N, C-alpha and C positions, 0 to 999 in steps of 0.2 A: 385304572389300578396303578398303585404304587409298585413300581417292580424293584425299587432299590433293594439291593442286598445287604443285611444285616454283617458287620464285620468283628472282629476280637481284637481289644487292646488289652495287653496284658497288665497295664498300669491301671486299668479301670476308669479310662479317661471320663470325664463327665461326673464329677462328684456330686452334684446337685440329686437329690432325692426326692420323688414324688410318689405316691401310692400307686400310680398308674403307670410309670415310667421307666422302661427298662432299656430304651435306646437314647442316644442323644446325639444329636443331627452338627455335623461336623460344618464348620463354615466354608463358604467357597468364593473366591473372588468373583465369579461370573454364575449367579444363582439361575440365569435363564438358560444358559447354555450347557450345563451341568447339573446332573440331581446332587443334593446334599447326601454324603454316605452316612449310614447308620452305623454307629457303634456299639457294641454289648458294654454296657455299663455295668461290671461285675460288683463295683461297689454299691451300686442300686441293688443289684440282685441279692448281694448277700444281706446287705440292711432290711430289705423286704423280707426275705425267709426268716432271719432271727427275731423281727418282731411280729412276725404270723402275720402278715400282710396276704390276704387270699389269693387277690391278684396275682402279686408277684410271685407267691408260690407256686400258683398254678404255671406262671410262663418259666418258671425255672424247671418245673418237672418236664414242661414241653421240649426246655432247650437239651435236658439229659437222654431225652427219650429219641430226640431225631438220629436219624441215620446218617444224615448227610455231614460228610467229611468236614465241611467248613466250621460246623457246630461242635466237633470233637474236643479241640483244645480248650474254648471258652467253657465248656460244660466240665470238662476235668478240672480244670482251674478253680471253677465253683465248688466243685465236690472237694477239693482240697483245702479250701477254706472252711467248709462247713462240717468237716470229718471231726475237729477237735471238741465240737459241740453237740456230735450224735451219741448215738449208742446208750440213751437212757431210758429208751422205751421198753415195754413189754410187747413183742411181736407174735401174733397169733395168726396162724393160719387156719382158715376154714374152708372146708371142701365137703361134696355130695352129691350125688346124683342131681341133674336138672329136676324141680317140683318138689324137693326135699324141704323147702320154705328157707334157703340160705337167706336172702334179703331180708325177709320177715324177721329173720332171728337177729341178723346185724341190728336191724333196726332197734328192736326191742332192748337187745344186747348193749348197742350203742347208748342209748337214751338212760340205760342202768347205769353204766359207767360215768355218764355224765353227771347222775344224781349223786354219785360218789367222789365227785369234783374232778375228774379225770378229763382231760382233752383227748377226743378221739379221731383218728384220722383213719379212712377206710380206702385202702385200694382195690377197686372192684373191677376184675378181669372179665371183659365182655368177649363172646367168640366170634371171631372175625370169620366172614365168608370164605369158604373154599374157592369160591367161583370170583366175586367182587372185590375181596379183602376189605369189604367194609363190615362195620359191627354196629349193633342198636345202639349201645352206649347208654343204656335206659335205668341205670340204677339208681341217680336222683331221682327218677319220676316213681320206683318202686320203695325208696328210702325217703318218702315226702317229708315227714317229720324230722327224722335226724340231719336230713341236708339243709334245712332251714334252722339248725340250732347254730348258734355262735361259736359253740365250744367243738363242733364238728367239722370235718372235712373230707368230702367224697371226691374220690377222682377215679374215674370210668378210664378204663385203657383196652385198647383192642388188644387181643391175646397175639394177632399177626401169625398164627398157625404155631406158635412155641408148645412144647410138648409139656402136658401138665396145665395148659391154660394160663401160663403166667408169662407175663409181657418181658421182653428181653430186658429191660430197663427198671424192671421193678425193685431191684437191691440199690440202685441208684434213688429212686424215689422215697425208700425208705429212709436214706440217709439224710435226705432234704426233710422229709416231715418230723423224723426226730429233732433237726436242727431247727425248727419252727416250734418245737417245744411239745408236741404231742406226747402223752403219757402212753397211750395204747395204739399199736397199727394194727388193724384188721387186714388180712389179704383173701378176700374171696376169691377162689378158684373157678373155673367152666365146671371141675366135677363131671368131667365125661369119660374116663376109666383111662386116660393117657398117663404118661409119667409124672404122679405127683410126689415122686422123690424130688422134684425141682422146688415144690412147694415146702417139703420137708429141709432143704438145704440152705433156705434163708428165714426159718421163723424159730421162733422160742418153744412155742407150744402148739402143737398141730391138734385140731379140732376135726372129727370126723362127724358129720350129721348124715342120720339114718332115719326111716320113716317104720313103723309097725303096721302090721296088715296087709303089706304089699307080696307076700310070700314068706319061703322058708328064711326066717332072717339069718339063720346060722350058715346057711349057703354064702353071706357076704364073708364071714370067717376065712373061707379059703382063698379071698384075693389077698394079694400082698399089702394091699393099702391097710389094711388092719393093722399089721405090724408097724405101720409108720405113726399111727395114732396114739397121742396120750391120753385122748378122754373121746369117747363115742356117746354121741349125745342124740338119742331117739325123741324125736321131736313129733309136733302135732299131737301131744297128751292130752287130749279134752274131748269133752262130750261122751261119744259113746267108745272112742278110742282109748281112754285111759288105760283099759285093763288089758288091751292087746300091748300098749306100749310098755306098760310094768313086766308083762311076759316075756318081751323081748329083751329087756333090759337085765332081767335075771337071767334068761341064757345067755346073752353076752357076757355077763360077769362070771358066769361058769365056766366059759369055753376059755375068757381071757387069761385064766390061770396055766392054761397050756400053752399060750403062744408067747414066744420070745417079746419083752416091753421094748418100745421105741426107745426108752429113754432109761439109763442106767441108774438104779434105785428108785424107781418109779413103777407102781404098778397101775398099767393103764385099767380104767374104769368105764362103766356105762351109766348114765344117768338120764332120766325124762325131762322133759320141757315143754312148754307151750308157746311158741313165739307170739301166738294170738292173744293168750289171757296173760303170759308174763311169768307163769308158774314154773319155777326150777330154775329160771334166770339167775336169782342170787346165790344158789348152790353151785352153778358153773363157775362163775366167778370165785366163789370161795373155795373150790378145786382149783383153779388156775394159779391163786394166791399160795394155797399150800404148796402146788408145784415149784413154782419160783423161790418159796422160801426154804425147800428140802433141797432142791437141787444148787441153789444158793451157797446154801451152808457147805455141801459136800463137795463144792466146786465145778459140778457137771454143768451148771451154766454157762460159766465163763470159759470152758472147754469147748463147749458147742459154739461158741461165738467166733472162738479163736479157728476151730475147724472149718466152720462155714467160710471164714475170709478167705481161708487158704484155698478152700475148693472154689471160690469165685474167682481167685486167681487164676488156677490152672482152667477154668472154664474160659475165661477170657483169652488164655494163651492158646488153647484148642481154636478157638473162634477165630483168632487174628492169623494162626497159621493156615486154617482153610480158606480165609480171605485172601491172602496174598497168593496162596496156590492158585485160587481161580482167576487172580488178576494178573497173574504172570503171562509172560509174551509167549514161551514155550508152553503151557497150558492151552490157552487162547488158540495156537498155532495147531496142535496136535489133536486136541480132545476130540472135535467133531468129525475127524476121519477114525480116530478109534473108537469110538462110540458108534458109528456105523458099521465099522467090522465086526465088533463084538454082537450087535444086534443080529448081523448076519451070519455068524457063527462061523466067521473066518479066522477067529483068534481068540484064545482062552482069555476069559476077564482077569485072571491074576496077572497075565502076561501084559495086558494091555495097561493095567494101572502100573506096573512095574516099569513100564515104556514112560508113563507119565513122571514117575518119581525119579529118572534118571538124573535130572537137573537140578 
């Protein structure tokens, strides 16, 4: 196995571009005694992403998803280069409990968008095991037709335990997909009742999927996630479930008038669809287009993008501060003993925290 470590060069050394090359080997005077070093070819990555080369697009996302410190600088330099050509897509978050049919809906919806001349990227978040930290990453299997289409790109990513089921680097992946020219970015979340505000903080339009006939639909109104949605879609409205779906939509639409809307100037609504037959898919896209036109005209769309970028900045500050805190020698020296004293009830929790923060 080749254990040579990739290194980064700020000037993008190695400007020859090939569809499957993002490293360039550096020559060495003694090839038999020392391995040739690998250098991240940022020029090749940038050119590959902008030309929508799928192999290099995937490798660019892998780079920004990496938690390795040696990958941080090249990843950020790549993002810096791509930012000027990003921001031109419609970002749609899609959530719902497991079994509601998110993957089937995304495949049907994605194929409809492609028929409208759109390029579609799907960032599908797979749940990571709390024990093994592994994930299935099976979205390409569930979206078989969409995954094969040349106008689509599906990127399964493990949630890694992040609240809301959103991978830590999803925002960076959005930037890369937009730079590759994708018109619509669909972000599928785990949807297991965790902090879906994470999803709301990175998309323009938030779609909540529900199913009828699973109990009292209006019980869902009590959940805070309803207040985050711009559209509620009642799926599986086909065969003998159509009447139940229509009834659920009426109940939702009646109740939504009494709930604070997620977006200023936009009335959240409910619609039915069948991912199996495709019924209602075109109306959902029409609703999203109506949303973009109305919020774009009022300035709400741009304001949301700006506030999300500011929130992203604040989130990364908090993350960086926590990381440095736990990596500091003071914390490493005193944390184990203070944790033991707190567990044994020998010291108040607040006092232990205060002692850790003294430096």
